[in-house]
Every structure is written in structure tokens, then in C-alpha cells.
C-alpha positions in Angstrom: 0.0 0.0 0.0 1.1 3.5 -0.7 0.0 6.1 1.8 0.4 9.8 1.2 -0.3 13.1 3.0 -1.8 15.9 1.1 -3.2 19.4 1.8 -7.0 19.9 1.8 -7.5 23.7 2.3 -4.3 23.8 4.3 -5.2 20.9 6.5 -3.1 17.8 6.2 -5.1 14.8 5.2 -4.2 11.1 4.5 -5.0 9.1 1.4 -4.1 5.9 -0.4 -2.4 5.9 -3.8 -4.2 3.9 -6.5 -2.5 4.2 -9.9 -2.5 7.8 -10.9 -5.1 8.8 -8.2 -5.4 9.4 -4.5 -8.3 7.9 -2.5 -9.0 10.1 0.6 -9.4 8.2 3.8 -12.2 8.8 6.3 -9.7 10.0 8.9 -8.9 13.3 10.5 -5.2 13.3 11.5 -1.7 12.7 10.2 0.1 9.6 9.1 1.5 9.3 12.6 -2.0 9.3 14.0 -3.0 6.6 11.5 0.0 4.5 12.4 -0.7 4.8 16.1 -4.3 3.7 15.8 -3.4 0.7 13.6 -4.7 2.1 10.3 -8.5 1.3 10.7 -9.6 3.9 8.2 -12.0 3.6 5.3 -12.0 5.4 1.9 -14.2 8.5 1.7 -15.3 10.5 -1.3 -14.0 10.7 -4.8 -10.6 9.8 -6.0 -8.3 12.8 -6.8 -5.9 12.9 -9.8 -2.3 13.0 -8.5 -1.5 15.9 -10.8 -4.0 18.0 -8.8 -2.7 17.0 -5.4 -0.6 19.3 -3.3 1.4 16.9 -1.4 2.5 17.3 2.2 5.7 15.7 3.5 5.2 11.9 3.8 5.5 12.3 7.5 4.6 15.4 9.6 6.3 16.3 12.9 8.1 13.1 13.7 9.7 13.1 17.1 13.1 12.7 15.5 14.9 12.3 12.2 18.1 10.2 12.6 20.4 10.0 9.6 23.5 7.9 8.8 26.7 9.2 7.5 29.1 7.2 5.3 26.8 4.2 5.1 27.8 3.2 1.5 31.3 2.0 0.9 31.8 3.9 -2.3 30.6 7.2 -0.7 32.9 6.7 2.2 35.8 6.3 -0.3 34.9 9.3 -2.4 34.8 11.4 0.8 38.2 10.1 1.9 36.6 9.3 5.2 37.3 6.3 7.4 35.0 3.3 7.0 32.8 3.4 10.1 32.9 0.4 12.4 29.5 1.2 13.6 26.7 3.4 12.3 27.6 7.0 12.3 24.6 9.0 13.4 23.5 12.6 13.2 20.2 14.4 13.4 18.1 16.6 11.2 15.4 18.8 12.7 11.7 18.1 11.8 11.4 21.6 10.5 13.7 20.7 7.7 11.0 18.4 6.1 9.6 19.3 2.7 7.1 17.6 0.4 7.2 16.2 -3.1 7.3 19.1 -5.6 7.9 21.7 -2.8 10.8 24.0 -3.5 14.1 23.4 -1.7 14.9 27.0 -0.6 18.0 28.8 0.7 19.5 32.2 1.1 23.0 32.7 -0.5 23.7 34.9 2.6 23.6 31.6 4.5 25.0 29.0 2.0 26.3 28.8 -1.5 27.1 25.1 -1.6 23.9 23.2 -1.5 24.3 19.5 -2.4 22.0 16.5 -3.0 22.0 13.1 -1.3 19.5 10.4 -2.4 18.5 8.2 0.6 16.1 5.5 1.5 14.0 6.6 4.4 12.7 4.1 7.0 9.5 5.1 8.8 9.1 3.5 12.2 5.7 2.0 13.0 5.7 1.4 16.8 7.7 2.2 19.9 10.9 0.3 20.1 13.6 0.2 22.7 16.2 -2.5 23.2 14.4 -5.1 21.0 15.2 -8.7 20.4 17.0 -8.9 17.0 14.2 -11.0 15.5 11.7 -8.2 16.4 13.5 -5.3 14.8 11.9 -5.3 11.3 8.5 -5.7 12.9 8.9 -2.0 14.0 9.2 -0.8 10.4 6.0 0.8 9.0 7.3 1.5 5.5 9.8 3.3 3.2 10.0 6.6 1.4 12.4 8.5 -0.8 14.3 11.3 0.8 16.9 13.9 -0.1 19.4 14.7 2.6 20.1 18.2 1.3 23.3 19.5 2.7 24.9 22.9 2.9 28.5 21.8 2.5 30.1 25.1 3.5 28.2 25.0 6.8 28.7 21.3 7.3 32.5 21.3 6.8 33.0 24.7 8.3 31.1 23.9 11.5 33.0 20.7 12.2 29.7 18.9 12.8 26.7 18.4 10.6 23.5 19.5 12.3 23.2 23.1 11.0 24.3 22.3 7.5 21.8 19.4 7.3 18.8 21.1 9.0 18.0 24.3 7.2 14.3 24.6 6.4 13.2 22.4 3.4 16.5 20.5 3.5 14.8 17.1 4.1 12.3 16.4 1.2 10.5 13.1 1.9 7.9 11.4 -0.2 5.9 11.4 -2.4 4.4 8.7 -0.2 5.2 5.9 2.2 5.3 2.3 0.7 4.3 -0.1 3.5 6.8 -2.8 4.5 4.8 -5.7 3.1 5.4 -4.3 -0.4 9.1 -4.3 0.0 10.2 -7.5 1.8 13.8 -6.8 1.2 14.9 -3.1 1.2 18.5 -4.1 0.3 18.1 -4.8 -3.4 16.7 -1.4 -4.7 18.3 0.9 -7.3 18.7 4.4 -6.0 19.4 7.4 -8.1 19.7 11.2 -8.1 18.9 13.1 -11.4 19.8 16.8 -11.5 18.3 18.7 -14.5 18.0 15.5 -16.4 21.5 14.3 -15.7 22.1 11.2 -13.6 24.4 12.1 -10.7 24.0 9.2 -8.3 23.3 5.6 -9.6 23.7 2.8 -7.1 21.9 0.1 -5.2 20.8 -0.3 -1.5 22.7 -3.6 -1.5 25.8 -1.6 -1.1 24.9 -0.3 2.4 27.6 -1.0 4.9 25.0 -1.3 7.7 21.6 -2.8 6.6 18.3 -1.6 7.9 17.9 -4.2 10.7 21.4 -3.4 12.0 20.7 0.3 11.9 17.4 0.1 13.8 18.9 -2.3 16.4 21.9 -0.1 16.9 19.8 3.1 17.4 17.1 1.5 19.5 19.6 0.0 21.9 20.3 3.5 23.0 17.5 5.8 21.9 13.7 5.1 22.0 12.2 5.1 18.6 8.5 6.2 18.3 5.8 5.8 15.6 6.6 8.1 12.7 10.3 8.5 13.5 12.4 8.7 10.3 15.7 7.0 9.7 17.7 8.1 6.7 20.0 5.2 5.7 22.8 7.1 4.0 23.7 8.1 0.4 25.8 6.4 -2.3 28.6 7.9 -4.2 28.2 10.7 -6.7 27.3 13.6 -4.5 28.2 17.0 -5.9 30.8 18.2 -3.5 33.3 15.4 -4.2 33.2 15.8 -8.0 36.0 17.6 -9.9 34.9 20.3 -10.3 32.3 20.3 -7.5 28.6 20.6 -8.6 26.1 22.3 -6.4 22.4 23.0 -6.9 21.4 26.4 -8.0 18.3 28.5 -8.4 16.0 27.0 -11.0 17.4 23.5 -10.8 15.1 20.4 -10.5 16.4 17.4 -8.5 14.8 14.0 -8.5 15.5 11.1 -6.1 14.3 7.8 -7.6 14.2 4.5 -5.6 13.0 1.3 -7.2 9.6 0.1 -5.9 9.4 3.3 -3.7 8.9 6.2 -6.0 10.2 9.5 -7.5 10.7 12.5 -5.3 10.9 15.7 -7.3 11.9 19.1 -5.9 12.7 22.4 -7.7 15.4 24.6 -6.2 14.9 28.3 -5.3 17.2 30.9 -3.9 15.3 33.3 -1.6 
């Protein structure tokens, strides 16, 4: 099942994707509310064409967004970083979330080196803390496309990553969540970034250093995960900053993150 959030007169509503349409659900609340109540919602009203939908972020107001650095071997090598011996975690603020087709925005007074990072996002479906290893994947609600947009001048200048990764709109996620049952194995999916029609990243989730169960088990051993929490599982090689010459997104660009069986997340870029 594909579950999306969309705006109905500025109110976030939830619907199910069927082909090229969205079927609204008889439910007032967010995806997180739906997850917490076990999804007993029924269709309501007419289907809506996707081209007329104004999407909201696939998840609204998660308690936390936890991301992984250097979780693809080829990306670790291109960055000349050490291969991590355990998952390397950092956080993005929930106010960084953006929706499918929503502009990624920044001021050039703040940053001039805005980069893309295609990532598979894992959406948590229930509270989990210190689980048994065979229970870890039961906590997954589903998957979404994400772009871990990064202000490289801030990231590298600060010496830590939070500010450069957490500017408003720097975490597009969507267009929807694909429930876990539709993707039994998240470690065999092609993952790409396309910038203005040119493929920049082209890899496969099979190349993750730490796979999804390892990541969830590692995090939840130390940090309680709640329904709706988002885990970004790292990006493959091909990011703009490590190219020669470096390539950064600019005003008017369009960036697409495409993950097999999950979807295509499209965002224009706008300097404000």
C-alpha cells in the first residue's frame, strides 16, 4: 500500500495511492496518528488525480529524524573518510521536512554550496527500545524516498553536521510511504539522483555498509524510537561536493530522487 499526506484547504489529510489517483481516507489526523491507531480507516469521497494534489511531507512532525553518514562504501571512499565500524549517526530537525514538488529553498547569505543526497527513508511503526533482534523489522512501517540536502560550506565549516543538514526544506521526503509488506527486502533497490535530467548518483541499496535491521537495532539499543520517526539510511557515491569540479544545486534546478519500488521525489530549487 502507498500512503500519502496531502493538503486539503491547508489541512493535512491522508489518502491511499491507487494508480494515478489518490483515494482520501475517512480519517482526521496525520500519518503518525494513523500508524498509532493501527490504520483502521476507510475510503471516503471521490478519487483525486495526482497531478491536482498538493502533497505534504510523507511524515509530519516526527519526534526525530536520525540520519546515517558514510553508510555506502563507495561514498565513504569518495569522501576520503574512514570506513565506520558502527553506524555514524547525526540528526536533522523536523522543521527541515519538505514535500514532493515543494521547492528546496535557501539564502545565499547563509550558504552557496547546496548538495543533494539520495536516501532510502525508513518510517518507524511502533515504539521500540532494546528489542530482540528478531523483532527489529516488525517495527518498520514503511519506506519513502528522501533527499538529505546539505549545505556543504556550513557542514564542513562547523565541524559537525546538524546546521548544514537542518535548514528549512533540507529534508524532502515522499511522495508517499510504501508499506513494509510491499518491499520485503529493502537491500536490493536501485537508488538514483537526477539533476536537471543528468544522472548524478546511480547505485543500489545492496551496497549499504549497515543494513536496515542493524541500523534500527543499533539506534534503539540507546534511543527510543517512536511511531513516525524517520531514519535516513545514507547516500551512495556521486554527490556534488566530491566531484571535480564540484557541482552544487542552484536557483531553477530540479532534483529527482528515484528509488526502485518506492517512488520518484521531485523538488525544484529556489534561492530566496
